[in-house]
N, C-alpha and C positions, 0 to 999 in steps of 0.2 A: 498857409501858403496857397492852398487850393482856391480859397476865396479870392485872393488877389489875382490869380490867373484867370478865373472865370470873369471877374469884373473887367479886367483888361481886355479879354477876348470880346466881351459884349460891346465895350466902348470902341474897340478897334473895328468891329463889324459895322457899327453905326457910322463911324468916321469914314470907313471905306465906301459905304453906300452913299453917304452924303457928298463925298468928293468925287465920286465917279469911278473909284478903283473897284476891284472885285471884293465882294464881301468876304471870301475865303482868305484873301491876302490880309485884309484888315483884321480878321479873326486871329490869324497866326501872329501878326505883328503886335496886336493888343495883348495876347497871352504872354508873349516874350516881355513886353513892357511891364505887365503885372508881376511876373517872376522877378524882374530886376528891381522893381520898387519894394517888393517884400524883402529881398536880400539886403538892400540899403537900409531899410527900417530896422531889420533885425540886428545888423552890425552896429547901428547907432545906439540901440538900446543896450547891447552887450557892452560897448565901450563906456557908456554912461554908467552902467552898473559897476564896472571894474573901477572907475574913478571913485565912486561912492565908497567902495570897500577899502580902497587904499587910503582914503581920507581919515578913516577911523584910527584912533590911537591904539585901541585894544581890540583884539579879535579873539574869538573863542573856538576851541576845537572840542567837540563833544566826544567823550570816550564812553564806550559801552562794554558791558561784560555779560556773559551768559549766567543765568541763575536757573536752578532746578526747581521744578514743581514736582514734588514727590507725592504720589497717591498710593494708597493701599487698597487692595480689593480682596475680598474673601473668595477663594476658589476651592471647589471640592477636589480633594486630593485622593480620597479613597472612601471606603465604606467597611464597616465592621458588622458582621452578622453573628449573633450569639444564639445558639440553639442547642437543644438536648439531643443526644444520640443514644440509642439503646444498643448496648454491646452484650452479646451472649457469651457466657463463659461456663464451661463444663467444670463442675466441682464434685469432689467425692467426699462423702461424710461417713464416718464410722459410728454406728449406732448399736449399742448392746441390746439384744432381743432375748427375752426369756421364753422358753417353751417347756412344756411338760413331757416327760418320757414315761412310758409304761414299763414297770418292772414286774414281771410275773415270777412268782415263786410257787413251787408245788405246795398245795395245801389241801384241806378237806373239802372245800366247796367245789361244786361242779363248774360254775361259771361266775366270773367276776366282771362287772362292768365298771370301768373307771373312765370318767370323761377326761379327755386331754385338751389342753389349751396351749395356744401359742400367741405371742404378741405380734401384731401386724403393724407395719409402719404406714402411717398416713401422712402425706406431704401436703401442707397448706402454705401457699406463698402469699405474702402481703408486703406492700412497699413500706420502707422505713427511711426517713430522711437521714442521710449520713453527711451531707455537706451542703453549703449554700454559696452560690456565686453572686457577687455583687457587681453590677455594671453601672458605671458613672462616667460622665464626660467632664473634663476640666480644662481650663485655659492655662497655657504655659506661655509666658512672655520671655522672649529672648531678644538680644540686640544683634542686628545684622549690619555688617560693614559693607557699604556700597562704594565702589570707586568709579568715578566718572570724570572725564576730561572736559573742562570748561574753557571756553575761549574768553580772552579779556584783552581789550584794546589799551595800550599804554602810549603815552606821548614820547616820541623820540626826537631829539633836536639835532639836526645836522647843521653845522656852522661852516661856512666857506668864507674865506677872506678874513678881514679884521672886523668882526661883528661882536659887540659886547652883549653877552647874554647873562642875565641875572635870574636865577631860578629862586622863586619864593619857597620857603619851607611849607609843608602841608598845613600848619596851623594858621598861616596868613592867607592862604588861598580861599577864594570865595566858592561856596558850593551852590 
């Protein structure tokens, strides 16, 4: 539309100058003439297009529906850390110890020397494996139900007056 107004304004300015009118008046009148010519051309094209559509025996209406594109993505949900921890525990052990006692009885000798001995407890600690922990990772597959509302276009026929409408079964319809 802008193109028609500009061309009309230029032609009107030239015509106003050539005929002795003011260039501004020719400019305005030319712009108005360009807008009117654009409107007439557009209506003519629209009416001609409408006649072409009504001449067709069969028309189509495209129906659309929404479809889902489902994608899966691996997302980190957590982390497991396995480590050893040293726990101290006080334990009491009962260990029998032997010791020697001196028994002196009156006798003929002046002095008796008898060596005495006792058992002493020596504690030596050393690690011993008592258990083994196995750490593995495995894939578990499960089925997840997802509910989503999808839109779908359907054809609806409104009949007014006495119009014969014959609907073809889906097997006869063209795709």
